[in-house]
C-alpha positions as CSV (number, residue, x, y, z in Angstrom):
1,M,0.0,0.0,0.0
2,Q,1.4,3.4,-1.0
3,K,1.7,6.0,1.6
4,V,-0.2,9.2,0.8
5,P,2.1,12.2,0.8
6,I,-0.3,14.5,2.7
7,T,-3.7,14.2,4.3
8,L,-6.2,17.0,4.7
9,T,-8.5,17.5,7.7
10,D,-12.2,18.1,7.1
11,A,-11.6,21.8,7.8
12,A,-8.7,22.0,5.3
13,F,-10.7,20.2,2.7
14,E,-13.7,22.4,3.1
15,R,-11.6,25.6,2.9
16,V,-9.8,24.4,-0.3
17,K,-13.1,23.5,-1.8
18,F,-14.5,27.0,-0.9
19,L,-11.5,28.8,-2.3
20,L,-11.6,26.9,-5.6
21,E,-15.3,27.6,-6.0
22,K,-14.8,31.3,-5.1
23,R,-11.9,31.8,-7.5
24,G,-14.1,32.8,-10.3
25,K,-12.4,30.8,-13.0
26,P,-11.8,27.1,-13.6
27,S,-8.8,25.5,-11.8
28,A,-7.2,22.1,-12.2
29,G,-6.8,22.1,-8.4
30,I,-4.3,23.4,-5.8
31,R,-0.6,22.9,-5.8
32,I,1.5,22.4,-2.7
33,S,5.2,23.2,-2.9
34,L,8.0,24.3,-0.7
35,K,9.9,27.6,-1.1
36,T,13.3,28.5,0.3
37,K,12.7,31.4,2.7
38,G,12.5,32.4,6.3
39,C,15.1,31.9,9.1
40,S,14.9,28.1,9.0
41,G,15.0,27.6,5.3
42,L,11.7,26.1,4.0
43,S,8.2,27.4,3.9
44,Y,5.0,25.9,2.6
45,A,3.4,27.4,-0.5
46,L,-0.2,26.9,-1.8
47,E,-1.4,28.2,-5.1
48,Y,-4.1,27.7,-7.6
49,A,-3.1,25.3,-10.4
50,D,-4.4,26.1,-13.8
51,D,-3.1,22.9,-15.3
52,K,-1.5,19.7,-14.1
53,N,2.2,19.3,-14.3
54,P,3.0,15.7,-15.4
55,L,5.7,15.4,-12.7
56,D,3.4,16.5,-9.8
57,E,2.2,13.9,-7.3
58,I,-1.5,14.0,-7.9
59,M,-4.2,13.2,-5.3
60,E,-8.0,13.3,-5.8
61,I,-10.1,13.8,-2.8
62,E,-13.9,13.9,-3.3
63,G,-13.5,15.8,-6.6
64,I,-10.8,18.1,-5.5
65,T,-7.3,17.7,-7.1
66,I,-4.3,18.3,-4.9
67,M,-1.0,18.5,-6.7
68,I,2.4,18.2,-4.9
69,D,5.5,19.6,-6.5
70,P,7.9,16.6,-7.0
71,K,10.7,18.4,-5.2
72,A,8.5,18.7,-2.1
73,V,7.2,15.2,-1.8
74,L,10.0,13.7,0.3
75,F,10.0,16.6,2.7
76,I,6.2,16.5,3.4
77,L,5.6,12.8,3.3
78,G,3.1,12.0,6.2
79,T,2.1,15.6,6.7
80,E,-1.4,16.6,7.8
81,M,-2.8,19.9,6.4
82,D,-5.4,21.6,8.6
83,Y,-7.2,24.9,8.5
84,I,-7.8,27.0,11.6
85,E,-10.0,30.1,12.1
86,E,-9.4,31.9,15.4
87,K,-10.0,35.5,16.6
88,M,-6.4,36.6,15.9
89,Q,-5.5,34.4,12.9
90,S,-6.8,32.1,10.3
91,G,-5.0,29.9,7.7
92,F,-3.6,26.6,6.8
93,I,-1.3,24.8,9.2
94,F,0.9,21.8,8.5
95,K,1.8,19.1,11.0
96,N,4.9,17.6,9.4
97,P,6.6,14.6,11.2
98,N,9.7,15.3,9.1
99,E,10.4,18.7,10.6
100,K,13.4,19.0,12.8
101,G,12.8,22.5,13.9
102,R,10.9,25.8,13.2
103,C,12.0,29.4,13.3
104,G,10.7,31.6,16.2
105,C,7.9,33.2,14.1
106,G,6.7,29.8,12.9
107,K,6.8,30.7,9.2
108,S,9.6,28.4,8.2
109,F,11.0,25.0,9.1
110,H,14.0,22.7,8.4
111,V,14.2,18.9,7.9
């Protein structure tokens, strides 16, 4: 059985679905990648995907397509993506078992 690179909580799935519906133009799905930035080195990036990259890891969840940049797959294997909405903040959060540490502001991590 192949391990899924990333799982989405119900809250994350509903938020992704809402964002794709609200976008106002057709999308192939969302793409998850890693960017080099912050004090610890890596940061998660989410973006609308207008087309599928043949090298992306592609997951279909109840009609929603999640694409993972091939350079990010090994770094996020086993990660859970959640969405929180609180008084002072809202957004996607990632619980990644591969992280070895995070910067003080929580915006970047290293493996």
